[in-house]
C-alpha positions as CSV (number, residue, x, y, z in Angstrom):
1,M,-114.5,-115.4,-10.8
2,L,-117.8,-117.0,-11.9
3,R,-118.6,-117.7,-8.3
4,A,-117.9,-114.1,-7.4
5,R,-120.3,-112.9,-10.1
6,L,-123.0,-115.2,-9.0
7,L,-122.7,-114.0,-5.4
8,A,-122.6,-110.3,-6.2
9,P,-126.4,-109.7,-6.8
10,P,-127.6,-111.4,-3.7
11,L,-124.9,-109.7,-1.6
12,A,-125.7,-106.3,-3.0
13,L,-129.4,-106.8,-2.4
14,T,-128.9,-108.1,1.1
15,A,-126.6,-105.1,2.0
16,L,-129.3,-102.8,0.7
17,L,-132.0,-104.4,2.8
18,A,-129.8,-104.5,5.8
19,G,-129.2,-100.8,5.5
20,C,-133.0,-100.2,5.5
21,A,-133.6,-102.3,8.5
22,P,-133.9,-100.5,11.9
23,V,-131.0,-100.8,14.2
24,T,-131.1,-101.5,17.9
25,V,-129.5,-98.9,20.1
26,R,-128.5,-100.1,23.5
27,P,-126.4,-98.4,26.2
28,A,-123.3,-100.0,27.6
29,Q,-123.7,-102.3,30.6
30,A,-120.3,-101.1,31.9
31,P,-120.3,-97.9,33.9
32,A,-120.4,-94.8,31.7
33,L,-117.8,-92.1,31.8
34,D,-118.5,-89.9,34.8
35,L,-116.1,-86.9,34.7
36,G,-117.8,-85.4,37.8
37,G,-116.8,-88.3,40.0
38,P,-113.6,-90.0,41.1
39,A,-111.3,-91.4,38.4
40,P,-111.7,-95.1,37.6
41,D,-108.7,-97.3,36.9
42,V,-109.3,-97.6,33.2
43,V,-111.2,-95.5,30.7
44,I,-112.2,-97.1,27.3
45,L,-113.0,-94.6,24.5
46,S,-114.5,-96.1,21.4
47,V,-115.4,-94.7,18.0
48,S,-117.5,-96.7,15.5
49,G,-117.2,-96.4,11.8
50,R,-119.2,-95.6,8.7
51,C,-122.8,-96.9,8.3
52,G,-123.6,-99.1,5.3
53,P,-125.9,-98.3,2.3
54,P,-128.4,-96.9,1.9
55,C,-127.8,-94.7,4.9
56,L,-126.2,-91.4,4.3
57,P,-122.9,-91.0,6.1
58,P,-121.7,-89.2,8.1
59,R,-125.2,-87.9,9.0
60,D,-126.5,-91.4,9.8
61,N,-123.4,-92.9,11.4
62,W,-124.0,-94.3,14.9
63,D,-122.2,-95.8,17.9
64,Y,-122.7,-99.5,17.1
65,L,-119.7,-100.7,19.0
66,T,-121.6,-99.9,22.2
67,S,-124.9,-101.2,21.0
68,R,-123.4,-104.5,19.8
69,G,-121.8,-105.2,23.2
70,T,-118.3,-104.9,21.8
71,V,-117.3,-102.2,24.3
72,D,-118.8,-104.3,27.1
73,L,-116.7,-107.3,26.1
74,L,-113.5,-105.4,26.5
75,A,-114.7,-103.6,29.6
76,D,-115.7,-106.9,31.2
77,A,-112.3,-108.4,30.3
78,L,-110.4,-105.6,32.0
79,A,-112.8,-105.6,35.0
80,G,-112.2,-109.3,35.4
81,V,-108.5,-108.5,36.2
82,G,-109.7,-106.3,39.1
83,Y,-109.9,-102.9,37.5
84,R,-112.7,-100.3,37.8
85,V,-113.6,-99.4,34.2
86,Q,-115.7,-96.6,32.7
87,V,-116.6,-96.4,29.0
88,A,-117.7,-93.8,26.4
89,G,-118.7,-94.4,22.8
90,Y,-118.8,-92.1,19.9
91,A,-119.8,-92.1,16.2
92,S,-117.8,-91.2,13.1
93,N,-118.8,-87.6,12.7
94,A,-117.0,-84.3,13.2
95,A,-119.9,-82.8,15.2
96,A,-120.3,-82.9,18.9
97,T,-123.9,-84.2,18.6
98,F,-126.1,-85.0,15.6
99,A,-129.4,-86.8,14.8
100,S,-128.7,-90.1,13.1
101,R,-131.6,-91.4,11.0
102,Q,-130.1,-94.9,11.1
103,A,-130.1,-95.0,14.9
104,G,-133.2,-92.9,15.4
105,A,-131.5,-91.2,18.3
106,E,-129.0,-88.4,18.9
107,Q,-125.4,-89.5,18.6
108,R,-122.1,-88.1,19.9
109,G,-119.3,-87.5,17.4
110,Y,-115.6,-86.5,17.6
111,G,-116.5,-83.0,18.8
112,A,-117.9,-84.7,22.0
113,L,-114.9,-87.0,22.3
114,A,-112.5,-84.0,22.1
115,A,-114.6,-82.1,24.7
116,D,-114.7,-85.1,27.1
117,F,-111.0,-85.6,26.6
118,A,-110.2,-82.0,27.5
119,R,-112.3,-82.3,30.7
120,M,-110.5,-85.6,31.5
121,R,-107.2,-83.9,31.2
122,S,-108.2,-81.3,33.8
123,A,-110.2,-83.6,36.1
124,W,-108.1,-86.8,36.1
125,L,-105.0,-86.9,34.0
126,R,-103.1,-84.4,36.1
127,G,-103.9,-86.3,39.3
128,P,-101.6,-88.7,41.2
129,R,-103.3,-91.8,39.9
130,P,-104.6,-91.0,36.4
131,P,-106.7,-93.8,34.7
132,R,-105.1,-95.9,32.1
133,L,-106.6,-94.9,28.7
134,V,-107.7,-97.6,26.2
135,L,-108.8,-96.7,22.6
136,L,-111.0,-99.0,20.6
137,G,-111.9,-98.1,17.0
138,H,-113.5,-99.8,14.0
139,S,-113.3,-98.7,10.3
140,Q,-113.3,-94.9,10.1
141,G,-113.3,-94.8,13.9
142,V,-109.7,-95.9,13.8
143,A,-108.8,-92.7,12.0
144,W,-110.4,-90.5,14.6
145,L,-108.7,-92.2,17.4
146,H,-105.2,-92.1,15.8
147,H,-105.8,-88.4,15.3
148,L,-106.7,-88.1,19.0
149,A,-103.4,-89.7,20.1
150,R,-101.5,-87.7,17.5
151,V,-102.7,-84.3,18.8
152,N,-102.3,-85.2,22.4
153,P,-98.6,-86.2,22.4
154,D,-98.1,-85.5,26.1
155,V,-100.9,-87.9,27.2
156,P,-99.9,-91.6,27.5
157,F,-102.3,-94.1,26.1
158,A,-101.9,-97.6,27.7
159,L,-103.5,-99.5,24.8
160,Q,-105.0,-98.8,21.4
161,I,-107.0,-101.4,19.5
162,D,-107.7,-101.0,15.7
163,L,-110.4,-103.1,14.1
164,D,-109.8,-103.0,10.4
165,G,-109.3,-99.2,10.1
166,I,-110.1,-97.6,6.7
167,C,-110.0,-94.2,5.2
168,A,-112.7,-94.7,2.5
169,A,-114.5,-91.4,1.8
170,W,-112.7,-89.6,4.7
171,R,-112.5,-86.2,3.1
172,S,-115.8,-86.4,1.2
173,D,-117.6,-87.4,4.5
174,H,-115.9,-85.0,6.9
175,G,-114.1,-82.4,4.9
176,A,-116.8,-79.7,4.8
177,A,-117.5,-80.0,8.5
178,L,-113.8,-80.0,9.5
179,R,-113.0,-77.0,7.3
180,A,-115.9,-75.1,8.9
181,Q,-114.5,-75.5,12.4
182,P,-112.5,-72.7,13.9
183,P,-108.7,-73.2,13.7
184,G,-107.1,-75.1,16.5
185,T,-103.9,-74.3,18.3
186,S,-101.1,-73.2,15.9
187,G,-99.2,-76.3,14.7
188,T,-101.9,-78.8,15.7
189,P,-102.7,-81.0,12.8
190,S,-106.3,-80.9,11.6
191,A,-108.4,-84.1,11.6
192,L,-108.6,-83.5,7.8
193,T,-105.0,-85.0,7.7
194,A,-106.0,-88.2,9.6
195,C,-105.9,-90.1,6.3
196,D,-103.1,-88.2,4.6
197,L,-100.0,-90.2,3.4
198,V,-96.9,-90.0,5.6
199,R,-93.4,-91.4,5.0
200,V,-91.9,-93.7,7.7
201,P,-88.5,-95.4,7.1
202,G,-89.0,-97.9,4.3
203,R,-92.7,-97.4,3.9
204,T,-95.5,-94.9,3.0
205,L,-98.5,-95.1,5.3
206,R,-101.5,-93.1,6.2
207,N,-101.6,-91.2,9.5
208,K,-104.3,-93.6,10.7
209,D,-101.7,-96.4,10.3
210,V,-99.1,-94.7,12.4
211,V,-98.9,-95.8,16.1
212,W,-97.8,-92.6,17.8
213,P,-95.0,-92.7,20.5
214,N,-97.5,-91.9,23.3
215,V,-99.3,-95.2,22.7
216,A,-97.6,-97.9,24.8
217,R,-99.2,-101.0,23.3
218,H,-101.1,-101.5,20.1
219,L,-103.3,-104.3,18.8
220,E,-104.3,-104.3,15.1
221,V,-107.0,-106.6,13.7
222,L,-107.1,-107.0,9.9
223,S,-110.1,-108.7,8.2
224,K,-109.7,-111.6,5.7
225,R,-108.2,-111.2,2.3
226,L,-109.4,-114.4,0.7
227,P,-112.9,-116.0,0.5
228,A,-113.5,-118.2,3.5
229,R,-116.3,-119.7,5.6
230,V,-117.6,-117.2,8.1
231,S,-117.3,-117.3,11.9
232,E,-120.0,-117.0,14.6
233,S,-120.0,-113.2,14.1
234,G,-121.5,-113.6,10.6
235,G,-120.4,-111.6,7.6
236,W,-119.9,-112.8,4.0
237,P,-117.6,-115.4,2.4
238,L,-116.2,-112.6,0.3
239,N,-114.8,-109.5,1.9
240,Y,-115.9,-106.3,0.3
241,L,-113.5,-103.9,2.2
242,F,-110.4,-104.3,4.3
243,D,-107.4,-102.4,5.7
244,P,-104.5,-103.0,3.2
245,A,-101.7,-101.8,5.5
246,R,-100.0,-103.0,8.6
247,N,-99.4,-100.4,11.2
248,A,-95.9,-99.1,12.3
249,R,-94.3,-96.5,14.5
250,P,-93.0,-93.2,13.1
251,D,-89.5,-94.7,13.1
252,G,-90.7,-97.6,10.9
253,S,-90.5,-100.1,13.8
254,T,-93.3,-102.4,15.1
255,R,-92.3,-102.1,18.7
256,G,-95.2,-102.8,21.0
257,I,-97.5,-103.7,18.0
258,E,-99.3,-107.0,17.6
259,I,-101.3,-107.9,14.5
260,F,-104.0,-110.5,14.0
261,V,-105.4,-111.3,10.6
262,S,-108.9,-112.7,11.0
263,G,-109.0,-115.3,8.3
264,R,-112.8,-116.1,8.6
265,E,-114.2,-112.5,9.1
266,D,-115.0,-109.6,6.8
267,H,-114.7,-105.9,7.5
268,S,-118.0,-105.7,9.5
269,A,-117.7,-109.1,11.3
270,V,-114.5,-108.2,13.1
271,S,-116.4,-105.6,15.1
272,Y,-118.8,-108.0,16.8
273,P,-118.2,-109.3,20.4
274,N,-118.5,-113.0,19.3
275,S,-115.9,-112.6,16.6
276,D,-112.5,-114.4,16.4
277,A,-111.0,-110.8,16.2
278,L,-112.5,-109.7,19.6
279,A,-111.6,-113.0,21.2
280,W,-108.0,-112.4,20.3
281,A,-108.0,-108.7,21.2
282,A,-109.7,-109.2,24.6
283,G,-107.4,-112.1,25.4
284,R,-104.3,-109.9,24.6
285,A,-105.8,-107.0,26.6
286,V,-106.3,-109.3,29.7
287,R,-102.6,-110.4,29.5
288,L,-101.6,-106.7,29.3
289,A,-103.9,-105.8,32.2
290,Q,-102.2,-108.6,34.3
291,D,-98.9,-106.9,33.6
292,W,-100.4,-103.6,34.7
293,K,-101.4,-105.3,38.0
294,R,-97.9,-106.4,38.5
295,E,-96.5,-103.0,37.7
296,D,-99.0,-101.4,40.2
297,A,-97.7,-103.8,42.8
298,G,-94.1,-103.0,42.0
299,V,-93.3,-106.4,40.5
300,P,-91.1,-106.4,37.4
301,T,-92.7,-107.6,34.2
302,L,-91.2,-109.3,31.2
303,D,-91.9,-107.4,28.0
């Protein structure tokens, strides 16, 4: 306890200074989503989470999973198996586009993701060889992507990867913007409910912790619970925020779900491409993509 008290002031000061520092915005090296062209083999849709203090979320949120190279790591892993991959990254914000002061550039939020997804349904998903869909989210981004899968129950998602999903400040961040939007199709849940509690057999979870039936395989990364030396991805010995719940299916099962607790990495560190968390997730994704290759060739796979 004494050590925690001694660490707190430097940690708080460093977090504040880090929030003031300019961020580097880089595009993905992987091919960008091109809905006007032929369908790729795999599409990766990623949503980043909430920015740190003293930025003002959701206004200053930004697509750091793309800039950090995290999306490229996963894209390269799948491309290495022989697939043509396209990627699109989004920030945690209800708007289609917004000006992030943190990034110093226009960012695309869930509104853009929903619009891109609607076009993808028309352009590619009804075709004879639709691309496999992969979802990658960190922090609040996890909630947006679970909502996307939930409100598109007829669309199969090949893989969803959660990097320490949280619901901190969900309604205070996004409630006003989501309530101001026109109502959707009757019976379609609002994104406002993405962090609401839901009962599954034997447990109470939040909607962002439910792996919906249209998601074939799911990889969940949880950050460390106890103080530990950090990995190459950085972070702090003490973890300030983490996902407290393990995901499950609506029937309470963990069918098709794998979980990795990153014992050296905090909530932020699990999102970097050189993390233990991404090494595990990319490795599991490669094994799954190898199964896809065998399926495409008509060779039975062992589940």
